C-alpha positions in Angstrom: 0.0 0.0 0.0 1.3 3.4 -1.0 1.2 5.3 2.3 1.9 8.7 0.7 -1.4 8.6 -1.3 -3.6 8.1 1.8 -5.4 10.8 3.6 -4.1 9.5 6.9 -1.5 11.7 8.7 2.1 10.4 8.7 3.2 9.8 12.3 6.7 9.4 13.7 7.7 8.0 17.1 10.8 8.5 19.2 11.9 5.1 20.3 14.1 4.4 23.3 16.5 1.5 22.7 18.7 -0.4 25.1 21.9 0.8 23.6 24.6 3.1 25.1 24.0 5.9 22.6 22.5 9.2 23.8 19.0 10.2 22.9 16.1 8.4 21.2 15.7 7.2 17.5 13.0 8.3 15.1 10.9 5.7 13.3 8.0 6.0 11.0 4.6 4.6 11.9 2.8 2.4 9.3 -0.7 3.9 8.8 -2.3 0.7 10.0 -0.7 1.4 13.4 -1.7 5.1 13.7 -4.5 4.4 16.1 -2.5 1.9 18.1 0.7 3.6 19.0 0.9 4.9 22.6 3.7 6.2 24.8 5.2 3.4 26.9 4.3 0.6 24.4 7.0 -1.9 23.4 7.8 -1.9 19.7 10.0 -4.1 17.5 12.4 -2.1 15.3 15.4 -2.7 13.0 18.5 -1.0 14.3 21.8 -1.3 12.4 22.6 -4.2 10.0 19.7 -6.7 10.3 19.6 -6.3 14.1 16.2 -6.3 15.8 15.6 -4.6 19.1 12.8 -4.1 21.5 12.2 -0.4 22.1 9.8 1.8 24.1 7.8 4.6 22.5 8.9 7.8 24.3 7.1 10.3 22.1 4.7 10.6 19.1 4.8 13.4 16.6 4.6 14.3 12.9 8.1 15.6 12.3 10.3 13.5 10.0 14.0 13.4 10.8 16.1 15.9 8.8 19.3 14.0 8.2 18.1 10.5 7.4 15.2 8.4 6.1 13.2 7.0 9.0 12.7 3.2 9.0 9.2 1.9 9.7 8.2 0.2 13.0 8.1 -3.5 12.4 5.6 -4.4 15.0 3.7 -3.3 18.2 4.3 -5.7 21.0 1.7 -4.4 23.5 -1.9 -3.4 23.5 -1.3 -1.1 26.4 1.8 0.6 27.8 4.4 -1.7 29.5 6.2 1.4 30.9 4.2 4.4 32.2 5.1 8.1 31.7 6.4 8.5 35.2 8.9 5.7 34.6 10.1 7.4 31.4 10.5 10.7 33.3 12.4 8.8 36.1 14.7 7.0 33.6 15.6 10.3 31.9 16.4 11.9 35.3 18.6 9.0 36.3 20.4 9.0 33.0 21.2 12.7 33.3 22.3 12.5 36.9 24.6 9.5 36.5 26.0 10.6 33.2 24.5 7.5 31.4 22.2 7.2 28.4 18.5 6.6 28.7 19.1 3.4 26.8 21.4 2.1 29.5 18.8 2.9 32.1 16.2 1.1 30.1 18.4 -1.9 29.8 18.9 -2.0 33.5 15.3 -1.4 34.3 13.3 -3.5 31.9 13.3 -7.3 32.8 15.0 -9.4 30.2 11.8 -11.3 29.7 10.2 -8.2 28.3 12.9 -7.8 25.6 12.8 -9.8 22.4 15.8 -11.8 21.3 16.7 -12.0 17.6 18.6 -14.9 16.1 19.9 -15.4 12.6 18.3 -18.2 10.7 19.2 -19.8 7.3 16.6 -20.8 4.7 16.9 -22.3 1.2 16.0 -19.9 -1.6 12.7 -21.3 -3.1 13.9 -20.6 -6.7 17.3 -22.2 -6.2 17.7 -25.5 -8.1 20.1 -27.8 -6.3 20.2 -30.4 -9.1 21.0 -27.8 -11.7 23.8 -26.5 -9.5 25.2 -30.1 -9.2 25.2 -30.4 -13.0 27.1 -27.2 -13.3 29.5 -28.4 -10.5 29.3 -25.1 -8.6 28.8 -26.6 -5.2 31.4 -28.0 -2.8 30.7 -31.1 -0.7 30.1 -29.1 2.5 27.8 -26.6 0.6 25.8 -29.5 -0.8 25.5 -31.1 2.7 24.1 -27.9 4.1 21.6 -27.4 1.2 20.4 -31.0 1.6 19.7 -30.4 5.3 17.8 -27.2 4.4 15.6 -29.2 2.0 14.2 -31.1 5.0 13.6 -27.9 7.2 11.8 -24.6 6.7 14.8 -22.9 8.3 17.6 -23.6 10.8 19.4 -21.5 13.4 22.7 -20.1 12.1 24.6 -22.0 14.9 23.1 -25.3 13.7 25.0 -25.0 10.4 28.3 -25.6 12.4 27.0 -28.9 13.6 25.7 -30.0 10.2 29.0 -29.1 8.6 31.2 -30.3 11.5 33.2 -27.1 11.6 33.8 -24.6 14.3 32.8 -21.6 12.2 30.4 -21.9 9.2 30.7 -18.3 8.2 32.7 -18.7 5.0 30.5 -21.5 3.7 27.4 -19.6 4.5 28.8 -16.4 2.9 29.6 -18.3 -0.3 26.1 -19.8 -0.5 24.6 -16.3 0.0 26.9 -15.1 -2.9 25.6 -18.0 -5.1 22.1 -17.0 -4.2 21.4 -20.4 -2.8 20.2 -19.4 0.7 18.6 -16.6 2.6 19.7 -15.2 5.9 17.0 -13.6 8.1 16.3 -12.7 11.7 13.8 -14.8 13.7 12.4 -13.1 16.7 11.2 -14.7 19.9 9.3 -13.2 22.8 11.2 -14.3 25.9 8.3 -14.1 28.3 5.8 -17.0 28.2 3.0 -17.3 30.8 3.1 -20.5 32.8 0.1 -22.7 31.9 -1.6 -25.8 33.3 -3.8 -28.3 31.4 -7.4 -28.4 32.5 -10.3 -30.7 31.5 -14.0 -30.1 31.0 -16.9 -32.2 29.7 -18.0 -31.6 26.1 -21.0 -29.2 26.6 -23.0 -31.2 24.0 -23.6 -33.8 26.7 -25.2 -31.2 29.0 -27.7 -29.9 26.5 -30.4 -32.4 27.4 -31.3 -34.3 30.5 -30.6 -37.6 28.7 -27.2 -36.4 27.5 -25.1 -38.1 30.2 -27.0 -41.4 30.0 -26.4 -41.4 26.2 -22.7 -40.7 26.9 -22.2 -43.7 29.1 -24.2 -45.9 26.7 -22.0 -44.8 23.8 -18.7 -45.8 25.4 -16.8 -48.6 23.6 -17.0 -52.0 25.1 -13.2 -52.8 25.1 -12.1 -50.3 27.8 -15.6 -49.3 29.0 -15.0 -50.0 32.7 -11.8 -47.8 32.8 -13.4 -45.0 30.8 -16.5 -45.1 33.1 -14.1 -44.9 36.1 -12.5 -41.7 34.7 -15.9 -40.1 33.9 -17.3 -41.0 37.3 -14.3 -39.4 39.0 -14.7 -36.3 36.9 -18.4 -36.0 37.8 -17.6 -36.4 41.5 -15.0 -33.7 41.4 -16.9 -31.4 39.0 -20.7 -31.2 39.9 -21.9 -30.4 36.4 -25.5 -31.3 37.2 -26.0 -29.2 40.3 -23.6 -26.4 39.2 -23.3 -26.2 35.3 -20.9 -23.3 35.6 -18.3 -25.6 37.3 -17.9 -27.4 33.9 -16.7 -24.2 32.2 -14.1 -23.8 34.9 -13.0 -27.4 34.6 -10.5 -29.4 36.7 -6.7 -29.6 36.7 -5.8 -32.6 34.5 -3.1 -33.7 37.0 -5.7 -33.5 39.9 -8.1 -35.7 38.0 -5.4 -38.3 37.3 -3.8 -38.4 40.8 -6.2 -36.6 43.2 -8.8 -38.0 45.5 -8.6 -41.5 47.0 -7.8 -43.3 43.7 -5.8 -42.9 40.5 -7.4 -43.5 37.1 -6.1 -44.8 33.8 -4.1 -42.1 31.9 -4.6 -44.0 28.6 -8.4 -44.1 29.1 -8.3 -40.4 29.8 -6.4 -39.9 26.5 -9.0 -41.9 24.7 -11.9 -39.8 26.1 -10.1 -36.6 25.0 -9.3 -38.0 21.5 -13.0 -39.0 21.1 -14.2 -35.5 22.0 -15.9 -36.6 25.2 -13.6 -34.6 27.5 -12.0 -31.3 26.3 -8.5 -30.3 27.2 -7.6 -26.7 27.5 -4.8 -24.5 29.0 -5.1 -21.8 31.6 -2.5 -19.3 32.8 -1.3 -19.7 36.4 1.1 -17.7 38.6 4.7 -19.0 38.9 4.5 -18.2 42.6 3.0 -21.0 44.5 0.0 -20.4 46.6 0.8 -20.7 50.3 -0.9 -20.6 53.6 -0.7 -16.9 53.8 -2.5 -16.1 50.6 -5.4 -13.6 51.1 -7.5 -11.1 49.3 -6.8 -8.5 51.9 -4.1 -8.2 54.5 -4.6 -10.1 57.7 -5.0 -8.6 61.1 -1.9 -10.6 62.2 -0.9 -9.6 65.7 1.7 -6.8 65.6 1.7 -5.3 69.0 3.8 -2.3 69.3 5.6 -1.4 72.6 5.2 2.1 74.0 8.5 3.1 72.4 7.5 1.7 69.0 4.1 3.4 69.2 5.9 6.7 70.0 8.3 6.1 67.1 5.4 5.5 64.7 3.6 8.7 65.9 6.8 10.7 65.5 7.2 9.4 61.9 3.6 10.3 61.0 4.1 13.7 62.7 7.1 14.4 60.6 5.2 13.4 57.5 2.9 16.4 58.0 5.8 18.7 57.0 8.6 16.5 55.6 8.8 13.9 52.9 11.8 11.9 54.4 12.3 10.5 57.8 15.5 8.8 59.1 14.5 6.0 61.5 17.6 5.3 63.7 16.9 2.2 65.8 19.5 0.0 67.5 19.7 -3.6 66.3 16.7 -5.6 67.7 14.7 -2.4 68.6 11.7 -3.6 66.4 11.9 -1.3 63.4 10.2 -3.8 61.2 7.0 -3.8 63.3 6.8 0.0 62.9 7.3 -0.4 59.2 4.4 -2.8 59.1 2.0 -0.4 60.8 3.0 2.4 58.5 2.5 0.1 55.5 -1.0 -0.8 56.7 -2.0 2.9 56.9 -0.7 3.6 53.4 -2.6 0.5 51.9 -5.8 1.7 53.6 -5.4 5.0 51.7 -5.3 3.1 48.4 -1.6 3.7 47.6 1.3 1.3 46.9 4.4 0.6 49.0 7.9 -0.3 48.0 10.0 -2.0 50.7 13.7 -1.9 49.7 16.3 -4.3 51.1 20.0 -4.1 50.2 20.6 -7.8 49.3 18.7 -10.9 48.3 19.8 -12.6 51.4 17.6 -10.4 53.5 14.4 -11.1 51.6 13.7 -14.6 52.9 13.0 -13.8 56.6 11.4 -10.5 55.7 9.1 -12.0 53.1 7.8 -14.7 55.6 7.0 -12.0 58.1 5.3 -9.7 55.7 3.5 -12.5 53.9 1.7 -13.5 57.1 0.3 -10.0 57.2 -0.3 -8.8 53.6 -0.9 -12.2 52.0 -1.1 -12.2 48.2 -1.0 -8.4 48.1 2.8 -8.9 48.5 5.1 -9.2 45.5 8.8 -10.1 45.7 11.4 -8.9 43.2 15.0 -9.8 42.9 17.6 -11.3 40.6 17.4 -14.9 41.9 14.0 -15.1 40.2 13.9 -16.3 36.6 13.1 -13.8 33.8 9.5 -15.0 33.6 9.0 -14.7 37.3 10.2 -11.1 37.2 7.9 -10.3 34.3 5.0 -11.7 36.3 5.8 -9.4 39.3 6.2 -6.4 36.8 2.8 -7.2 35.3 1.3 -7.7 38.8 2.5 -4.2 39.9 1.2 -2.6 36.7 -2.3 -4.1 37.1 -2.5 -3.4 40.8 -2.4 -7.1 42.0 0.7 -6.4 44.1 0.2 -3.4 46.4 3.4 -4.1 48.5 6.7 -5.0 46.8 9.7 -6.3 48.7 12.8 -6.1 46.6 16.4 -5.2 46.0 17.7 -2.2 44.2 16.3 -3.0 40.8 12.7 -2.8 42.3 12.8 1.0 41.8 12.3 0.4 38.1 8.9 -1.3 38.6 5.8 0.3 37.0 4.2 1.8 40.1 1.2 4.0 39.4 0.5 5.5 42.9 3.4 5.0 45.3 2.5 6.3 48.8 5.5 5.1 50.8 9.1 3.8 50.2 10.9 2.1 53.1 14.6 1.8 52.6 15.8 -0.7 55.2 19.5 -0.8 56.2 19.8 2.5 54.2 23.6 2.7 54.9 24.4 -0.5 52.9 26.8 -0.1 49.9 24.8 -2.9 48.2 22.3 -0.3 47.1 24.9 1.0 44.7 25.1 -0.5 41.2 28.8 -0.7 40.1 28.7 -2.2 36.6 27.4 -1.7 34.0 26.0 1.8 33.7 23.9 3.4 35.1 26.0 3.3 38.4 23.0 4.4 40.5 22.4 4.3 44.2 18.9 2.8 44.8 18.6 4.6 48.2 19.2 8.0 46.5 17.0 7.2 43.6 14.2 6.1 46.0 14.1 9.8 47.2 13.8 11.0 43.6 11.1 8.4 42.8 9.1 9.3 45.9 9.3 13.0 45.0 7.8 12.2 41.5 5.0 10.2 43.1 4.5 12.7 45.9 5.2 9.8 48.3 6.9 9.6 51.7 10.2 7.8 52.5 11.5 6.1 55.6 15.2 5.5 55.8 15.9 2.8 58.4 19.2 1.7 60.0 20.9 0.9 63.3 24.0 2.6 61.8 22.9 5.3 59.4 25.3 6.6 56.7 27.1 9.7 57.8 25.4 11.6 55.0 21.9 10.7 56.1 22.5 11.4 59.8 24.0 14.8 58.9 20.9 15.7 56.8 18.7 14.6 59.6 20.5 16.7 62.2 20.4 19.7 59.9 16.6 19.4 59.4 16.5 18.2 55.8 15.0 14.8 57.1 13.0 14.1 60.2 14.9 12.1 62.8 13.2 9.3 64.9 15.3 7.2 67.2 14.7 3.9 69.1 17.6 3.4 71.5 16.4 0.3 73.3 15.9 -3.2 72.1 12.4 -4.6 71.9 11.0 -6.3 75.0 13.5 -7.5 77.6 16.3 -7.9 75.2 19.6 -6.2 76.0 22.4 -5.0 73.7 25.3 -7.6 73.7 28.5 -7.2 75.7 31.5 -6.7 73.4 34.9 -8.2 74.3 38.2 -7.5 72.4 40.5 -10.5 72.1 44.2 -9.3 71.9 45.7 -11.5 69.1 49.2 -10.0 69.6 49.2 -11.0 73.3 47.8 -14.4 72.6 50.4 -15.2 70.0 53.1 -14.1 72.4 51.7 -16.4 75.1 51.1 -19.1 72.4 47.5 -19.6 73.4 46.1 -19.4 69.9 44.5 -22.6 68.4 44.6 -22.2 64.7 43.0 -18.8 64.1 41.0 -18.9 67.3 42.0 -16.9 70.4 41.6 -18.7 73.7 39.0 -16.1 74.7 36.8 -16.9 71.7 37.3 -20.6 71.7 36.3 -20.9 75.4 33.1 -18.9 74.7 32.2 -21.1 71.7 32.6 -24.2 73.9 30.4 -22.6 76.7 27.7 -21.7 74.2 27.6 -25.3 72.7 27.5 -26.8 76.2 24.6 -24.5 77.1 22.8 -25.6 73.8 23.0 -22.1 72.4 24.0 -21.1 68.8 27.1 -19.3 67.6 27.8 -17.1 64.5 31.4 -16.8 63.3 31.9 -13.8 61.0 34.7 -13.5 58.5 34.7 -10.6 56.0 35.8 -12.7 53.1 35.1 -16.0 51.5 37.4 -18.8 50.4 39.6 -21.3 52.3 42.4 -18.7 52.7 43.2 -15.4 51.1 46.2 -16.7 49.4 49.0 -19.3 49.4 52.7 -18.4 49.7 56.1 -20.0 49.4 57.7 -20.1 52.8 61.3 -19.8 51.4 61.0 -16.9 48.9 57.5 -15.4 49.8 56.2 -15.9 46.2 52.4 -15.6 46.0 50.4 -16.8 43.0 48.5 -14.0 41.4 45.8 -13.8 38.7 47.3 -13.3 35.2 44.4 -10.9 34.3 44.0 -9.0 37.6 46.4 -7.5 40.1 45.2 -9.6 43.0 46.4 -12.8 44.7 44.5 -15.9 44.0 42.2 -17.3 46.7 42.5 -21.0 47.8 39.2 -23.1 47.8 39.8 -26.3 49.6 36.8 -28.4 48.3 37.9 -28.0 44.7 41.6 -27.8 45.7 42.1 -24.8 43.4 43.1 -21.2 43.3 40.5 -18.8 42.1 40.3 -15.1 41.3 37.2 -13.4 42.8 37.3 -10.7 40.2 37.4 -12.4 36.8 36.8 -16.0 37.7 40.2 -17.4 36.6 41.1 -20.7 38.3 44.1 -22.9 38.4 45.4 -25.9 40.3 47.4 -25.3 43.5 51.1 -25.4 42.6 53.1 -28.3 44.1 56.2 -26.3 44.0 57.2 -22.6 43.8 57.5 -21.3 40.3 60.1 -18.8 41.5 62.5 -20.8 43.6 61.3 -24.4 43.2 60.6 -24.9 46.9 57.8 -27.3 47.9 57.0 -25.3 51.1 53.7 -23.9 49.8 51.3 -23.1 52.6 48.1 -21.2 53.1 48.2 -17.7 54.6 45.4 -16.0 56.5 41.9 -17.3 57.2 38.7 -17.6 55.2 35.3 -19.1 55.8 36.2 -22.6 54.6 39.2 -22.8 56.8 37.3 -21.5 59.8 34.6 -24.1 59.1 37.2 -26.9 59.1 39.1 -25.6 62.1 36.0 -25.3 64.3 34.9 -28.8 63.3 38.3 -30.1 64.4 38.4 -28.1 67.6 34.8 -28.8 68.7 33.8 -32.0 66.9 30.5 -32.4 68.7 29.2 -29.2 67.1 27.1 -29.1 63.9 28.7 -26.6 61.7 27.5 -24.9 58.4 29.0 -22.3 56.2 27.0 -19.4 54.7 28.7 -17.6 51.9 28.4 -17.1 48.1 29.8 -20.5 47.4 27.2 -22.4 49.5 24.2 -20.3 48.3 24.6 -20.4 44.6 21.4 -22.4 44.2 18.1 -20.5 44.0 17.0 -21.5 47.5 20.3 -22.4 49.0 20.3 -19.4 51.3 16.8 -20.0 52.5 17.6 -23.7 53.3 20.6 -22.8 55.4 18.8 -20.1 57.3 15.8 -22.4 57.9 18.1 -25.1 59.2 19.7 -22.6 61.6 16.4 -21.3 62.8 15.2 -24.9 63.5 18.4 -25.5 65.4 19.8 -28.2 63.1 23.0 -26.1 63.0 25.0 -25.1 66.1 27.6 -22.9 64.5 27.1 -20.8 61.4 30.3 -19.6 59.7 29.8 -16.8 57.2 30.8 -13.7 55.4 28.8 -10.4 55.3 25.6 -12.5 54.7 25.4 -13.3 58.4 25.6 -9.7 59.4 22.5 -8.5 57.5 19.4 -8.0 59.6 18.8 -11.7 60.4 16.8 -12.5 63.6 17.7 -15.7 65.5 16.3 -16.5 69.0 19.0 -18.7 70.3 22.3 -17.0 69.2 24.2 -15.8 72.2 27.7 -15.5 70.8 29.2 -13.8 67.7 32.9 -14.1 66.9 34.5 -11.6 64.5 37.7 -12.4 62.6 40.3 -10.3 60.7 38.6 -6.9 61.3 42.0 -5.1 61.1 42.3 -5.6 57.4 38.9 -3.9 56.9 39.7 -1.0 59.3 43.0 -0.3 57.5 41.6 -0.3 54.0 42.7 2.8 52.1 39.3 4.5 51.8 37.9 7.5 53.6 34.8 5.4 54.6 36.9 2.6 56.2 36.0 3.6 59.8 32.4 4.1 58.9 32.2 0.7 57.2 33.9 -1.0 60.1 31.6 0.6 62.7 28.5 -0.4 60.6 29.7 -3.9 60.0 30.7 -4.6 63.6 27.5 -3.1 64.9 25.3 -5.1 62.5 27.0 -8.4 63.1 27.0 -7.8 66.9 23.3 -7.3 66.7 22.8 -10.9 65.8 23.6 -11.9 69.4 21.1 -12.0 72.3 18.0 -11.0 70.5 15.7 -12.2 73.3 16.0 -12.1 77.1 19.5 -13.5 77.3 22.3 -11.0 77.0 24.6 -11.9 74.1 28.4 -11.7 73.8 30.5 -10.5 70.9 34.2 -11.3 70.7 36.2 -9.2 68.2 39.7 -10.5 67.5 42.2 -7.7 66.8 45.9 -7.0 66.7 45.3 -3.6 68.2 42.9 -3.4 71.1 43.6 0.3 71.5 41.8 1.3 68.4 39.1 3.9 69.5 36.6 2.8 66.8 36.4 -0.7 68.5 35.6 0.8 71.9 32.8 2.9 70.3 31.4 -0.3 68.9 31.6 -1.9 72.3 29.6 1.0 73.8 27.2 1.0 70.9 28.0 4.8 70.7 27.0 5.8 67.2 26.8 9.5 68.0 30.4 9.6 69.3 31.5 7.9 66.2 29.5 10.3 64.1 30.9 13.4 65.8 34.5 12.4 65.1 33.8 11.2 61.6 31.9 14.4 60.5 34.7 16.6 61.8 37.2 14.6 59.6 35.0 14.8 56.6 34.7 18.5 57.0 38.4 19.0 57.4 39.3 16.9 54.4 36.4 17.9 52.2 34.5 14.7 51.8 30.8 14.0 51.6 28.4 15.3 52.9 30.3 18.5 52.4 31.3 17.7 48.8 30.0 15.7 45.9 32.3 13.1 44.3 32.6 11.9 40.7 35.1 9.1 40.0 36.5 8.5 36.5 38.1 5.1 36.0 40.3 4.8 33.0 40.8 1.3 31.6 43.1 0.0 28.8 44.9 -3.2 28.0 48.2 -1.2 27.7 49.4 0.2 31.0 51.1 3.2 29.4 48.0 4.1 27.4 45.9 4.0 30.5 48.4 6.2 32.3 48.7 8.7 29.3 44.9 8.9 28.8 44.3 9.5 32.5 47.0 12.1 32.6 45.4 14.0 29.6 41.9 13.8 31.2 43.2 15.1 34.5 45.1 18.0 32.8 42.0 19.0 30.8 39.7 18.8 33.9 42.2 20.9 35.9 42.1 23.6 33.2 38.3 23.7 33.3 37.6 23.0 37.0 40.7 24.0 38.9 43.4 22.0 40.5 41.7 21.8 43.9 38.8 20.0 42.5 40.7 17.3 40.6 42.6 14.5 42.4 44.9 12.1 40.6 45.3 10.3 38.4 46.5 7.5 40.6 46.5 3.7 40.5 43.7 2.1 42.7 44.6 -0.6 45.2 43.7 -3.2 42.6 45.1 -1.7 39.4 44.4 -4.5 36.9 41.2 -6.4 36.3 40.4 -8.7 33.4 43.6 -7.8 31.6 42.8 -4.0 31.8 45.0 -1.6 33.7 43.2 1.0 35.8 43.8 4.6 36.7 41.4 6.7 38.8 40.6 10.4 38.8 38.5 11.9 41.6 36.5 15.1 41.1 35.5 16.9 44.3 32.8 19.5 44.1 31.6 21.9 46.8 27.9 21.5 47.5 27.2 25.3 47.5 29.3 26.9 44.8 29.2 24.5 41.9 26.5 23.5 39.5 27.0 19.7 39.3 25.1 19.3 36.0 27.4 21.8 34.4 30.4 19.9 35.6 29.0 16.7 34.2 28.6 18.4 30.8 32.3 19.5 31.0 33.3 15.9 31.8 31.3 14.7 28.7 33.1 17.3 26.5 36.5 16.2 27.8 35.7 12.5 27.2 34.5 13.4 23.7 37.8 15.0 23.0 39.6 11.8 24.3 37.4 9.6 22.1 38.4 11.7 19.1 42.1 11.0 19.7 43.1 8.0 17.6 45.9 6.9 20.0 43.2 6.4 22.7 40.8 4.4 20.6 41.0 1.3 22.9 40.8 3.3 26.1 37.6 3.1 28.1 36.4 5.5 30.8 33.7 4.7 33.4 31.9 7.6 35.2 30.8 6.9 38.7 28.7 9.7 40.3 28.6 9.5 44.1 30.9 6.5 44.4 30.7 4.5 47.7 
């Protein structure tokens, strides 16, 4: 159809594509789609050479592009918007703030299941005559083999050609057949999301049209298998009362339930015969991927959440602040009962008809929290995190969009969900660095973006933590946020006692057993004898940080990254925790030939083995990334610990995060000095937060818990502040140092990370960038370039530049434009073609 000759207007759309290129792309709308295009609808477009992409319509207009001929939209993938206008506005804001492209934000925000995948396929040209080509002897043996295979199929995936031809790369053979016009290459497109379905059965309605219908049905059954078919039909009629309730037949019964349910099983082959003869009809219906459970409800339950006087006062304070402020910092010590206050606030928001987003920093925290919230909010609660499959995440997305889920518990990616009327966002453990996305772009902080999202929805925000970030506490003290504090634990629970174990003194006295001080080991034995539980915390995974030659001090390092390799005992191998490289443990030193290779330091695996040896009667389990790789691995270990099938839990940071166990009375902390001495201005803050959080796992009920921190320097003041649970003393010292050295919250930071395979090029490019930034911003605002602690990852050398901006005198958006300009100049320099620069706004 000639679109130019119609009276219909010619429409164009701006399409947002998941590519790292600024802006949107203009496509022409086929006239037949004029009445169907809407903002936020997914479309299929061609982008580049035969590449198909899923895009989102960001705007509709009638202005053709000036510099190129617009391609047509290929297809509309939705009847109604998948992304709402508020989301598009939010995505654009995020892209601008984090110096990313809207396409990168879209790629991060839209679940993979809502994006189409394209795949090259090969098809025989209908007009190509193989026999004639054979007569002319223009085909090689391999070419003929591929064409014969194509005669049997409509088309095959490109990758399958390699298997047919028995070659690694079929490119040259395929290319030659395209040149000979024997085959066609095209893109096949698949929609990744498929609803989960179950098979149901109903009686053919023809047998219900008359009163004699069922009698005629039984009379018509064949004699050979009549008894077994009658058995199937009788069971169906018992389970589906079609005579007393004709509507029940339309709804049908689950096929599996008919076969296996009730008191007896029926013949599957007889059922198949009844379906084939048209007596029973088989049909599919869509079901949720999330199994129904005992907590499912159409409205939240009045589960008992009795607030103490202190909690009631905290809730009243929060609501009071909400009269005049949009953000409240809720500072409550570990075990003070912040979650119960959150629940009461959520109930009030749901009663007003609005939605709630409950953010948690990591997947590991969702298990216990979901169980608690599910008891109260039933099937109004949705859960969203990366351990879910693509299809499960799409179902939550759709459930939020259609209003099925009024409360969502999720990790940082939950801020991208299609909320229509958010009333409250709770950011639990708001201090956690896990809210920050590191790679790829956009390198956003979900806590900070929650504040922006809430502002767009005119919603309220509660930031909760026992150890708030220095920035958040500063804003609260200065009146930007409301500040509510709970300084006592819930009920009769007391804060744990903290003891410092002097490793230097114990080594001198030779009282150490493996990596356990006598103080800690004695307390572990006491806890086990008293039938209590113990958590041992090590801020790193692996059997040991590294292995070393005793004679020459040689340490195996990763060939692609500037880090030592970590020893994993169960696989007896060395592994890099940055790029995944692994190799066998060397039997001798590659430098001096010595066979004295031993492990250095301590990791979770070694702690697990040592404590099993030292206290063999204890049941020990490890909780780290290696033991929780399976989808429900974490939940299983936590459940076993809750049910007291485990006496001692050895873990990394996972065990420090907001978990609540009734019978833990001892927490042991290893290797805290390494964390405290890390070269980062936030090192003391992170140490205080980590120690306070992990200490909070001890003594959650009436018994007072004990925390033993092993250290080489018991005089460190930060450890004594942890022992006193004195956050405000820590804050006063920290804020003075931040002010003196011009760090957040008094400045804004932007980090530029320069990467190149050639070390000299990385250094030269970083030097050029720094010089140009100094010219435009001044020397006081530009630090570096300098090599980071880990200066090589995945064969790329790294150099860092830090830009410090005063909060009052500088327009940060203008600075970001300057950075873009300088990077553009670098991109234009041919010698730096293979140099990459990552921009991290507000690094943590």
